[in-house]
C-alpha positions in Angstrom: -25.2 0.3 3.3 -25.5 -3.4 3.4 -22.5 -5.6 3.5 -22.4 -8.9 1.2 -21.9 -12.4 2.7 -18.7 -13.4 3.0 -19.1 -16.6 1.0 -19.8 -14.4 -1.8 -17.2 -12.1 -1.5 -14.5 -14.9 -0.9 -16.0 -16.1 -4.4 -15.3 -12.8 -5.9 -11.7 -12.3 -4.5 -11.1 -16.0 -6.0 -12.2 -15.3 -9.3 -10.3 -11.9 -9.6 -7.1 -13.7 -8.3 -7.7 -16.5 -11.1 -7.9 -13.8 -13.8 -4.5 -12.7 -12.7 -2.6 -15.1 -11.2 0.7 -16.0 -13.0 2.4 -19.6 -13.9 6.0 -19.6 -13.0 8.1 -19.9 -16.5 11.2 -19.6 -14.8 12.6 -19.6 -11.1 12.6 -16.2 -9.4 16.1 -15.4 -8.2 17.6 -13.1 -5.6 19.1 -10.0 -7.9 22.0 -9.7 -5.2 23.0 -13.5 -6.1 22.7 -13.0 -10.4 23.5 -9.7 -12.7 20.9 -11.2 -15.1 17.5 -11.9 -12.8 15.3 -14.5 -14.2 11.8 -13.7 -14.1 8.4 -15.1 -13.8 5.6 -14.4 -16.5 1.9 -13.7 -16.0 -0.3 -16.2 -17.6 -3.9 -17.4 -16.3 -4.4 -20.8 -14.7 -6.9 -22.4 -12.6 -6.1 -23.3 -8.7 -2.5 -21.8 -9.0 -3.1 -19.5 -6.0 -5.4 -18.3 -3.2 -5.5 -15.8 -0.6 -6.7 -17.5 2.5 -9.8 -16.6 3.9 -9.7 -18.6 7.2 -6.2 -17.6 8.4 -4.5 -20.9 7.5 -3.0 -22.6 4.5 -1.7 -26.0 3.4 1.9 -25.6 3.2 2.4 -28.2 0.9 0.2 -26.8 -1.6 2.3 -23.6 -2.3 5.3 -23.3 -4.8 8.5 -22.8 -3.6 9.0 -19.8 -1.6 11.4 -17.0 -2.5 14.2 -15.3 -1.0 13.7 -11.9 0.2 15.4 -9.3 -2.0 15.3 -7.9 -5.6 13.0 -9.6 -8.0 11.9 -9.7 -11.4 8.3 -10.4 -12.6 7.4 -10.5 -16.1 3.7 -8.9 -16.4 2.3 -8.8 -20.4 5.3 -8.0 -22.1 7.2 -5.8 -19.5 9.4 -6.9 -17.2 9.0 -5.4 -13.6 10.9 -5.6 -10.6 10.1 -5.3 -7.0 11.6 -5.8 -3.5 10.2 -8.6 -1.5 10.5 -8.9 2.6 9.2 -11.8 4.2 9.6 -13.0 8.0 12.0 -15.3 8.8 9.7 -17.2 11.0 7.1 -17.9 8.3 6.1 -21.6 8.2 3.9 -21.2 5.2 0.7 -22.4 7.5 -0.4 -19.1 9.1 -1.8 -16.7 7.1 0.4 -13.3 6.9 -0.8 -9.9 6.1 0.8 -8.2 3.1 1.7 -4.5 2.6 2.6 -3.2 -0.8 4.8 0.5 -0.2 4.8 2.5 -3.6 7.8 5.2 -4.1 7.4 8.5 -5.3 8.0 10.3 -8.8 11.4 9.7 -9.8 12.4 7.6 -7.0 12.7 3.5 -6.9 11.7 0.9 -4.6 15.5 1.1 -3.4 14.9 4.6 -2.3 11.4 3.9 -0.7 12.9 1.3 1.4 15.4 3.5 2.4 13.0 6.4 3.5 10.3 4.2 5.0 12.0 1.3 6.2 8.5 -0.5 5.8 10.4 -3.6 5.0 12.6 -3.8 8.0 10.0 -2.6 10.2 7.2 -4.2 8.7 8.7 -7.9 8.5 9.7 -7.4 12.3 5.8 -7.1 13.0 5.0 -10.0 11.0 4.1 -8.5 7.6 5.0 -9.6 4.2 6.5 -6.3 2.6 6.4 -5.7 -1.2 8.1 -2.6 -2.8 7.5 -2.4 -6.6 9.1 -0.2 -9.1 7.3 1.7 -11.3 7.9 2.2 -15.0 9.3 5.3 -17.1 12.2 7.6 -17.3 11.8 9.1 -14.5 9.8 6.4 -12.9 6.0 7.4 -12.1 3.1 5.4 -11.2 0.2 5.5 -13.6 -2.0 8.0 -12.1 -4.8 8.9 -13.2 -5.3 5.8 -15.2 -4.1 6.7 -18.5 -4.9 3.9 -20.9 -2.0 4.5 -23.0 0.6 3.8 -20.2 1.5 1.0 -17.5 -1.2 -1.0 -16.3 -0.1 -0.7 -12.9 -3.5 -1.9 -11.3 -3.1 -5.1 -13.4 0.3 -5.4 -12.4 -0.1 -5.3 -8.7 -2.7 -7.5 -9.0 -1.2 -10.1 -10.5 1.8 -10.0 -8.4 -0.3 -10.6 -5.5 -1.5 -13.5 -6.9 2.1 -14.8 -7.8 3.1 -14.4 -4.3 -0.3 -16.0 -2.7 1.0 -18.9 -4.5 4.1 -19.1 -2.6 3.3 -17.8 0.8 0.1 -18.1 3.1 -1.5 -14.4 2.6 -4.5 -13.1 4.3 -7.5 -12.2 2.4 -8.6 -9.9 5.2 -5.3 -8.2 5.7 -4.0 -6.6 2.2 -3.0 -3.1 2.5 -1.2 -0.2 0.6 1.0 2.7 1.3 3.2 5.0 -0.3 4.9 8.5 -0.3 3.9 11.1 -2.9 3.1 10.0 -6.3 3.0 6.4 -4.6 0.6 7.4 -2.0 -1.5 8.8 -5.1 -1.4 5.4 -6.5 -2.0 3.4 -3.4 -5.3 5.6 -2.9 -6.5 4.9 -6.3 -5.6 1.0 -6.1 -7.4 0.4 -2.9 -10.5 2.0 -4.6 -10.3 0.2 -7.9 -9.3 -3.1 -6.2 -11.5 -4.8 -3.7 -8.5 -6.9 -2.5 -7.3 -4.2 -0.3 -8.5 -3.4 3.3 -6.8 -0.3 4.2 -4.5 2.4 2.7 -1.9 5.1 4.1 -1.0 8.0 2.1 2.3 10.0 3.1 2.9 13.7 1.6 0.1 13.4 -0.8 -3.5 13.5 0.7 -5.1 12.1 -2.6 -9.0 12.5 -3.0 -9.5 9.2 -4.8 -13.2 8.1 -5.3 -14.2 4.5 -4.4 -17.3 3.0 -6.0 -20.3 2.7 -3.9 -20.0 0.0 -1.3 -16.1 0.7 -1.2 -15.1 2.1 2.4 -11.3 1.0 2.8 -10.0 2.3 6.0 -7.9 5.4 5.2 -4.7 7.1 6.7 -2.9 10.2 5.7 0.5 12.0 7.2 0.9 15.3 5.8 3.4 17.9 7.0 2.1 21.7 7.0 5.3 22.8 5.6 5.4 20.4 2.4 6.4 22.6 -0.3 5.5 20.2 -3.3 1.9 19.2 -2.0 0.7 22.1 0.0 -1.1 21.1 3.1 -3.3 23.9 3.0 -4.1 23.3 -0.6 -2.7 24.8 -3.8 -0.9 24.0 -7.0 1.7 20.7 -6.7 5.0 22.0 -7.6 5.9 20.5 -11.3 2.1 19.9 -12.4 -0.6 22.0 -13.4 -3.3 21.0 -11.1 -4.1 22.5 -7.7 -4.9 20.2 -4.8 -7.5 20.9 -1.9 -6.2 21.2 1.9 -5.6 17.9 3.5 -8.3 18.4 6.1 -11.1 19.0 3.9 -9.8 15.8 1.8 -10.0 13.8 5.0 -13.3 15.3 5.9 -14.6 14.3 2.3 -13.8 10.7 2.8 -15.3 10.7 6.0 -18.3 11.8 4.9 -18.4 9.6 1.7 -17.8 6.6 4.4 -20.4 7.5 6.6 -18.1 8.1 9.3 -19.2 10.3 12.6 -19.3 14.3 11.6 -16.7 15.3 14.3 -13.5 13.6 14.5 -11.7 12.6 17.8 -8.6 14.7 18.1 -5.3 14.0 20.1 -1.6 14.6 19.9 -0.1 10.9 19.4 3.4 12.7 19.8 4.8 16.0 20.3 4.6 18.2 17.0 1.9 15.9 15.5 -1.9 16.4 15.7 -4.2 13.8 14.9 -7.9 13.8 13.4 -9.5 10.4 13.5 -13.2 9.7 12.0 -14.5 6.7 13.5 -17.9 4.9 12.9 -17.1 4.6 9.4 -18.8 2.2 6.9 -17.4 -1.4 7.0 -15.7 -0.8 10.1 -12.8 1.4 8.8 -11.5 4.7 10.3 -10.3 7.8 8.4 -7.3 9.3 10.0 -5.2 12.4 9.4 -1.6 12.6 11.3 -0.7 16.3 10.5 3.1 16.9 11.3 3.5 20.4 12.2 6.4 22.0 10.3 6.9 18.9 8.4 8.0 18.9 4.7 7.4 16.5 1.8 10.1 14.3 3.1 8.8 10.9 4.9 9.0 11.6 8.5 12.1 10.1 10.3 13.7 9.2 7.1 17.4 9.8 6.7 16.6 12.6 4.3 14.2 14.4 6.9 16.4 13.9 9.8 19.2 15.9 7.8 16.6 18.3 6.4 17.3 21.8 8.2 14.2 23.0 6.7 11.7 20.5 8.7 10.6 20.4 12.2 11.7 18.6 15.3 8.5 16.2 14.6 9.4 16.0 10.9 12.8 14.8 11.8 11.5 12.1 14.3 8.0 10.8 14.1 7.7 7.4 13.4 5.3 7.8 10.5 6.0 3.9 9.6 5.3 2.5 13.0 2.0 4.6 12.8 1.1 3.4 9.6 1.8 -0.3 10.7 -0.3 0.4 13.8 -3.3 1.4 11.7 -3.1 -1.3 9.0 -2.8 -4.0 11.4 -6.4 -2.4 13.3 -8.1 -3.1 10.1 -9.5 -6.0 8.1 -11.7 -6.8 5.0 -14.8 -6.3 6.8 -16.4 -9.3 5.8 -13.4 -11.6 6.8 -14.1 -13.9 9.7 -12.3 -13.0 13.0 
């Protein structure tokens, strides 16, 4: 499959961002410092933000940086909240990778960070980490995209543009991850938006279908004793739909993305088996990390460590570290390196 030139892709990315980049109406504030959090509003304007396509930025052209913490952002008629984690050593000149981490059904960003520790661990490795909150009672990401419900893809795209107006973010290193319903949303998001280079799903191996020409690097972490989203396929708890087996979903991704027909199999840590399909279109890989005896909980999270029903691997496997390793290996296919 042919890959367009970088200049054309850069122009598309810039156009997408310009359609979604917010103009600040009021200054963001760390929610810890204020009971009432002023918000930014989403509107369109030319020249407000760019993702860096060459790895560098002019710091003086960026809007003032935000403090890490709980922040608010107005998208359309709705105020949305998110948690932001930024490396302390950021100088505004060197483009940083950014990963969005999406919580599961009935959870929120605070609980997701407690489970994944993506903010703490990602920042330590030089990532900007964004952990947004879904809407609804209980909270749930809009998958599949119901036009009568929240425009979560539009919100995330606009928020990325807002952050690109304040931080030097790398156009080739924008990623998505998530747990359960958040994993399902992350998989759909990277198919619907060409801004994302890779996705990592935890406890929901979602069979998202990207349009022709899109083959983002794809990773899944799934426990064989997951009672909510069955590893071997079957009905999802609380839903009327059935899902295929995790291995079948990953094989399907590999086939659609033109990967090698047989995966490389190995054991990254005791109790975890990996099946990695290489040689995929656009330079990506497709990877399934199977946690033997693992339940629906994020591996090595505080809940998993205290769960008597999960396995030793479910309590100890550093899924977050493995995800960050995978993301760091993959860039947008046409980004110059």
